C-alpha positions as CSV (number, residue, x, y, z in Angstrom):
1,X,-37.4,18.0,-19.4
2,X,-40.6,15.9,-19.8
3,X,-43.5,16.7,-22.0
4,X,-45.6,17.6,-18.9
5,X,-42.9,20.1,-17.9
6,X,-43.1,21.7,-21.4
7,X,-46.8,21.9,-21.1
8,X,-46.6,23.5,-17.6
9,X,-43.9,25.9,-18.9
10,X,-46.2,26.9,-21.8
11,X,-49.2,27.4,-19.5
12,X,-47.1,30.0,-17.6
13,X,-46.8,31.9,-20.9
14,X,-50.5,31.8,-21.6
15,X,-51.7,35.0,-23.4
16,X,-48.2,36.4,-23.3
17,X,-46.7,38.3,-26.2
18,X,-43.8,36.5,-27.8
19,X,-41.6,36.4,-30.9
20,X,-41.8,33.1,-32.8
21,X,-38.6,31.5,-34.2
22,X,-38.7,33.8,-37.2
23,X,-39.1,37.0,-35.2
24,X,-42.8,37.4,-35.8
25,X,-45.0,38.9,-33.0
26,X,-47.7,36.5,-31.7
27,X,-49.5,35.4,-28.6
28,X,-49.2,32.1,-26.8
29,X,-52.6,30.3,-26.5
30,X,-51.7,26.7,-26.0
31,X,-49.6,23.5,-26.1
32,X,-49.7,20.7,-28.6
33,X,-47.8,17.6,-29.4
34,X,-47.7,14.8,-31.9
35,X,-45.7,11.6,-32.2
36,X,-42.5,13.4,-33.0
37,X,-42.5,16.9,-31.4
38,X,-44.0,19.3,-28.9
39,X,-45.3,22.7,-29.9
40,X,-46.2,26.1,-28.5
41,X,-49.5,27.1,-30.0
42,X,-49.7,30.8,-31.0
43,X,-52.2,33.2,-32.6
44,X,-50.7,35.6,-35.1
45,X,-52.1,38.8,-36.6
46,X,-55.3,38.1,-38.4
47,X,-56.2,35.2,-36.1
48,X,-53.9,32.7,-37.8
49,X,-53.1,29.8,-35.4
50,X,-49.7,28.3,-35.8
51,X,-48.0,25.5,-33.9
52,X,-44.3,26.4,-33.4
53,X,-41.9,23.5,-32.6
54,X,-40.2,23.7,-29.2
55,X,-37.0,23.0,-31.1
56,X,-36.9,26.7,-32.2
57,X,-39.3,27.8,-29.5
58,X,-40.5,31.3,-28.9
59,X,-38.9,34.3,-27.2
60,X,-40.9,35.9,-24.3
61,X,-41.2,39.7,-24.4
62,X,-42.4,39.9,-20.8
63,X,-39.2,41.7,-19.8
64,X,-40.5,44.8,-21.7
65,X,-43.1,45.1,-19.0
66,X,-42.3,48.5,-17.3
67,X,-39.9,49.6,-20.0
68,X,-40.8,53.2,-21.3
69,X,-43.6,53.4,-18.7
70,X,-46.1,56.2,-19.1
71,X,-49.1,57.1,-16.9
72,X,-51.6,58.8,-19.1
73,X,-53.8,61.7,-18.0
74,X,-56.8,59.3,-18.0
75,X,-55.1,56.9,-15.6
76,X,-54.1,54.3,-18.2
77,X,-50.7,52.8,-17.8
78,X,-48.7,52.0,-20.8
79,X,-45.3,50.5,-21.4
80,X,-43.6,48.7,-24.3
81,X,-45.1,45.3,-23.5
82,X,-48.6,46.8,-23.2
83,X,-48.2,48.5,-26.6
84,X,-47.3,45.2,-28.3
85,X,-50.1,43.4,-26.4
86,X,-52.6,46.0,-27.6
87,X,-51.3,45.8,-31.2
88,X,-52.0,42.1,-31.2
89,X,-55.5,42.7,-29.7
90,X,-56.4,45.2,-32.3
91,X,-55.1,43.1,-35.2
92,X,-57.0,39.9,-34.8
93,X,-54.9,38.1,-32.1
94,X,-57.0,38.7,-28.9
95,X,-56.3,37.2,-25.5
96,X,-58.0,33.8,-25.2
97,X,-60.2,32.6,-22.3
98,X,-58.9,29.1,-22.2
99,X,-55.5,27.5,-22.6
100,X,-55.6,25.0,-25.5
101,X,-54.1,21.5,-25.1
102,X,-54.0,19.3,-28.2
103,X,-52.3,16.0,-28.1
104,X,-52.4,13.5,-30.9
105,X,-49.7,10.9,-31.1
106,X,-51.3,9.0,-34.0
107,X,-51.7,11.7,-36.6
108,X,-48.3,13.3,-37.3
109,X,-49.9,15.9,-39.5
110,X,-52.4,17.0,-36.9
111,X,-50.7,20.4,-36.4
112,X,-49.5,21.1,-39.9
113,X,-45.9,20.2,-39.2
114,X,-43.3,22.9,-39.1
115,X,-44.2,26.5,-40.1
116,X,-42.0,29.3,-41.2
117,X,-43.3,32.8,-40.7
118,X,-43.8,33.0,-44.5
119,X,-45.9,29.9,-44.5
120,X,-48.1,31.3,-41.7
121,X,-48.6,34.5,-43.7
122,X,-49.4,32.5,-46.9
123,X,-52.1,30.5,-45.2
124,X,-53.9,33.4,-43.7
């Protein structure tokens, strides 16, 4: 798989709810790469933006769409995916208008390197 294929794959996940490599809920908002690695850019609770290495990747939760579906009296449709999506929206990780692409092969620290979920929480 080439870098461009990874970018295209990431664009297909834009604004989707995922779990990062440590099992933390977040939203895909972009793609980044440096001299050594490619990253999925995600926004976490509180608006913290983290670049997750494609080595560990993220796990899509799209398959939850339709699971435990409920049609509310007011016409709203809810399912497990919608609940998680709404939880992110209400807690500082809203859907983004534009897909972010950041590529810097010169500055290896451009994206803060590798992050564990604990580091992401410590930095917020």
